[in-house]
C-alpha positions in Angstrom: 272.3 118.6 287.7 271.8 117.4 284.1 271.2 113.9 285.4 268.5 115.1 287.7 266.8 117.1 284.9 266.9 114.0 282.6 265.5 111.8 285.4 262.7 114.2 286.1 261.9 114.4 282.4 261.8 110.6 282.2 259.5 110.4 285.1 257.3 113.0 283.6 257.1 111.1 280.3 256.4 107.9 282.1 253.5 109.5 284.0 252.2 111.2 280.8 252.4 107.8 279.0 250.6 106.0 281.8 247.9 108.7 281.9 247.5 108.4 278.1 247.1 104.6 278.3 244.5 104.9 281.1 242.7 107.7 279.2 242.7 105.5 276.0 241.3 102.5 277.9 238.6 104.6 279.5 237.6 106.0 276.1 237.5 102.5 274.6 235.2 101.3 277.4 232.9 104.3 276.9 232.6 103.3 273.2 231.4 99.8 274.0 227.6 99.3 274.0 226.2 99.0 277.5 225.4 95.7 279.0 221.9 94.4 278.3 220.2 94.7 281.7 216.8 93.1 282.0 215.3 96.4 283.1 216.8 99.8 282.2 215.6 103.4 282.7 215.9 105.2 279.3 214.4 108.7 279.9 213.2 111.0 282.5 211.1 113.3 280.4 213.3 114.1 277.5 212.9 112.8 273.9 214.3 109.4 273.0 214.7 107.1 270.0 213.1 103.8 270.8 214.7 102.0 267.8 218.0 101.9 269.5 216.6 99.8 272.4 214.5 97.3 270.6 216.1 93.9 271.3 215.6 92.1 267.9 213.7 88.8 268.4 213.4 89.3 272.2 210.2 90.8 273.4 210.9 94.4 274.5 208.5 96.2 276.7 208.5 99.9 276.9 206.9 100.9 280.2 205.8 104.6 280.3 205.6 105.6 283.9 205.2 108.7 286.0 206.3 109.4 289.5 203.1 111.4 290.0 200.7 108.4 289.7 199.7 106.1 292.6 199.1 103.0 290.4 202.8 102.5 289.7 203.5 100.1 292.6 200.9 97.5 291.5 201.9 98.0 287.9 205.6 97.4 288.8 204.8 94.2 290.8 202.8 92.8 287.9 205.6 93.5 285.5 208.2 92.0 287.9 206.2 88.8 288.0 206.0 88.5 284.3 209.7 89.2 283.9 210.6 86.6 286.5 208.7 84.0 284.4 210.0 85.3 281.1 213.8 85.7 281.2 213.8 86.7 277.5 211.7 89.8 278.1 213.6 93.1 278.3 211.9 96.1 279.9 212.8 99.7 279.1 211.3 102.3 281.4 210.5 105.8 280.2 209.5 108.2 283.0 207.3 110.7 281.3 207.3 113.0 284.3 204.2 115.1 283.9 201.5 114.5 281.3 202.4 116.7 278.4 206.1 116.4 278.9 208.4 116.3 275.8 208.6 112.5 275.7 204.9 112.0 276.5 204.0 114.3 273.5 206.6 112.5 271.3 204.8 109.1 271.8 201.3 110.4 272.3 201.2 108.9 275.9 198.4 110.7 277.7 198.4 108.7 280.9 200.9 106.5 282.8 201.5 103.7 283.4 201.3 102.5 279.8 203.0 99.6 278.0 204.1 99.0 274.4 205.4 95.7 273.3 207.9 95.1 270.4 209.2 91.8 269.1 211.3 91.1 266.0 211.6 94.9 265.6 207.9 95.4 265.2 205.3 97.0 267.4 202.9 94.2 268.6 200.7 96.5 270.7 200.6 99.9 272.3 197.5 99.0 274.3 198.4 98.2 277.9 195.8 95.5 278.5 196.7 93.8 275.2 200.4 93.9 276.1 199.6 92.1 279.4 197.7 89.4 277.5 200.5 89.1 274.9 203.2 88.8 277.6 201.4 86.0 279.3 200.8 84.1 276.0 203.9 84.6 274.0 205.9 81.4 273.4 
């Protein structure tokens, strides 16, 4: 009987140890920064800190979009075309939801779609037409 109890206790400790190791590995993975996808959705209406997503010397485009507009499809195709030609460009999408949402107010975005372009940690332009021009002419 004592041998069975000791055996059960050992199995229990082994399971607990395994669960602890797996839990620790999962926690470590969660602490790593996410991979750097070319395009990433950052927000769906809630406030956000853009500084965490500016990609240093890489051109980083913040695309403010809204699911309520009809111009989004043509906008997306044009952005896809530029990204295909410019592998260094990173796009970070911010869905403002409705005009006047928390994130729209945070950045003063009154209409979507809108583009902002950062490079070397600095805002190059928050004028959508100027951003298109810059994306096509950046070295």
